[in-house]
C-alpha positions as CSV (number, residue, x, y, z in Angstrom):
1,M,112.9,101.3,-98.4
2,K,112.8,99.7,-101.6
3,R,116.1,100.8,-102.5
4,L,117.5,99.4,-98.6
5,F,115.9,96.1,-99.0
6,L,117.3,95.7,-102.3
7,T,121.0,96.7,-101.3
8,I,120.6,94.1,-98.4
9,L,119.3,91.4,-100.8
10,L,121.9,92.1,-103.1
11,L,124.9,91.9,-100.4
12,P,126.0,89.1,-100.8
13,L,126.5,88.9,-104.5
14,A,128.9,91.4,-104.4
15,L,132.7,91.3,-104.1
16,L,133.6,90.0,-100.2
17,A,137.3,91.5,-100.7
18,E,139.1,92.0,-97.6
19,D,142.6,93.5,-97.2
20,I,144.8,91.2,-94.6
21,T,148.2,90.8,-93.4
22,P,150.4,88.2,-94.1
23,E,149.7,86.2,-90.3
24,K,145.7,86.5,-91.1
25,A,147.0,85.1,-94.6
26,Q,149.0,82.6,-92.9
27,T,146.0,81.5,-89.9
28,L,143.6,81.3,-93.6
29,L,146.1,78.8,-95.3
30,A,146.0,76.7,-91.8
31,L,142.7,75.4,-92.2
32,K,141.3,72.7,-93.2
33,N,140.0,73.9,-96.8
34,P,142.0,77.0,-97.3
35,P,141.8,79.3,-99.7
36,Q,144.0,79.3,-102.9
37,V,147.1,81.5,-103.1
38,I,146.9,83.6,-106.3
39,D,149.9,85.1,-106.8
40,I,150.3,87.8,-109.7
41,R,153.8,88.6,-109.8
42,T,155.9,87.8,-112.6
43,P,157.5,84.5,-113.9
44,E,160.9,86.0,-113.1
45,E,159.5,86.9,-109.7
46,F,157.9,83.8,-108.5
47,A,160.5,82.2,-109.6
48,K,162.5,83.4,-107.2
49,G,160.5,82.3,-104.1
50,H,156.9,81.9,-103.6
51,I,153.9,80.8,-101.0
52,K,153.7,76.8,-101.2
53,G,150.5,75.9,-103.2
54,A,150.2,79.2,-105.0
55,K,149.2,79.1,-108.5
56,L,150.9,82.0,-110.5
57,I,148.8,84.5,-112.9
58,N,150.6,87.0,-114.6
59,F,149.3,90.2,-113.8
60,F,151.0,91.7,-117.1
61,G,150.2,88.5,-119.0
62,R,147.8,89.1,-122.2
63,D,145.4,86.3,-120.9
64,F,145.2,87.4,-117.2
65,E,141.8,87.8,-117.4
66,K,140.4,84.8,-118.9
67,Q,142.9,82.2,-116.3
68,L,141.2,83.9,-113.5
69,A,138.3,83.2,-115.4
70,E,138.9,79.6,-115.5
71,L,138.8,79.5,-111.8
72,D,135.7,78.5,-109.6
73,P,134.6,81.9,-108.2
74,K,132.9,80.2,-105.7
75,K,135.4,79.1,-104.3
76,A,137.9,81.5,-101.8
77,Y,141.4,82.8,-102.8
78,V,144.2,85.0,-101.2
79,T,145.8,87.1,-104.4
80,H,149.3,88.7,-104.0
81,C,151.7,90.4,-105.9
82,K,155.3,92.0,-104.6
83,S,154.2,95.1,-102.4
84,G,150.1,95.3,-103.0
85,G,149.7,97.6,-105.7
86,R,148.5,95.0,-108.9
87,G,146.8,93.4,-106.0
88,G,144.8,95.9,-105.6
89,K,144.6,96.5,-109.0
90,S,143.3,93.3,-109.5
91,L,140.2,93.5,-107.5
92,P,137.9,94.8,-109.8
93,I,138.8,92.1,-112.5
94,W,137.6,89.8,-109.6
95,K,134.5,91.3,-109.0
96,K,133.5,91.6,-112.5
97,L,134.0,87.8,-113.2
98,G,131.8,87.3,-109.9
99,F,134.2,86.0,-107.4
100,T,132.7,86.5,-104.2
101,K,135.5,85.9,-101.3
102,V,139.0,87.1,-102.0
103,Y,141.4,88.0,-99.3
104,H,144.0,90.4,-100.4
105,L,147.6,90.4,-99.2
106,H,147.5,94.0,-99.1
107,S,151.7,94.4,-98.2
108,G,152.3,91.4,-101.3
109,F,155.0,89.3,-100.8
110,D,157.5,91.5,-99.3
111,G,155.4,91.9,-96.5
112,W,154.9,87.8,-96.2
113,K,158.7,88.0,-96.2
114,A,159.0,90.6,-94.0
115,A,156.9,88.4,-91.9
116,K,159.5,85.7,-91.7
117,L,156.3,83.5,-93.3
118,P,157.9,80.1,-94.6
119,I,158.3,80.4,-98.9
120,V,159.5,78.1,-101.1
121,K,162.7,78.9,-102.6
122,P,164.4,78.4,-105.8
123,K,166.8,75.0,-106.1
124,S,170.5,76.1,-106.3
125,Q,171.9,74.8,-109.2
126,G,175.6,73.6,-108.8
């Protein structure tokens, strides 16, 4: 009984990560106070196109964890990579850093594009 009580008491402190579809992400981003989009692809991938307002934090960068730690753990975030792999691997890091509301775009940027949702495209040169 004591263990159950502690589990219920501490549950809000756990990472509340949720896998979401591109459509659910778009709905969240249309809210009055939307979550911040954290794009964890490489700078090269990001430069080819990204979700409007996304902040780039390269999963493969040496300072990935440090950059995440600079974010406000009390705010909500949508995180994504190219196809969902790196995004899923990043969730334990978010949890370790004390984040409590992280949405994982499980199909990544590829899923966002496949759903024909708006993206910021690079400006063509010429």
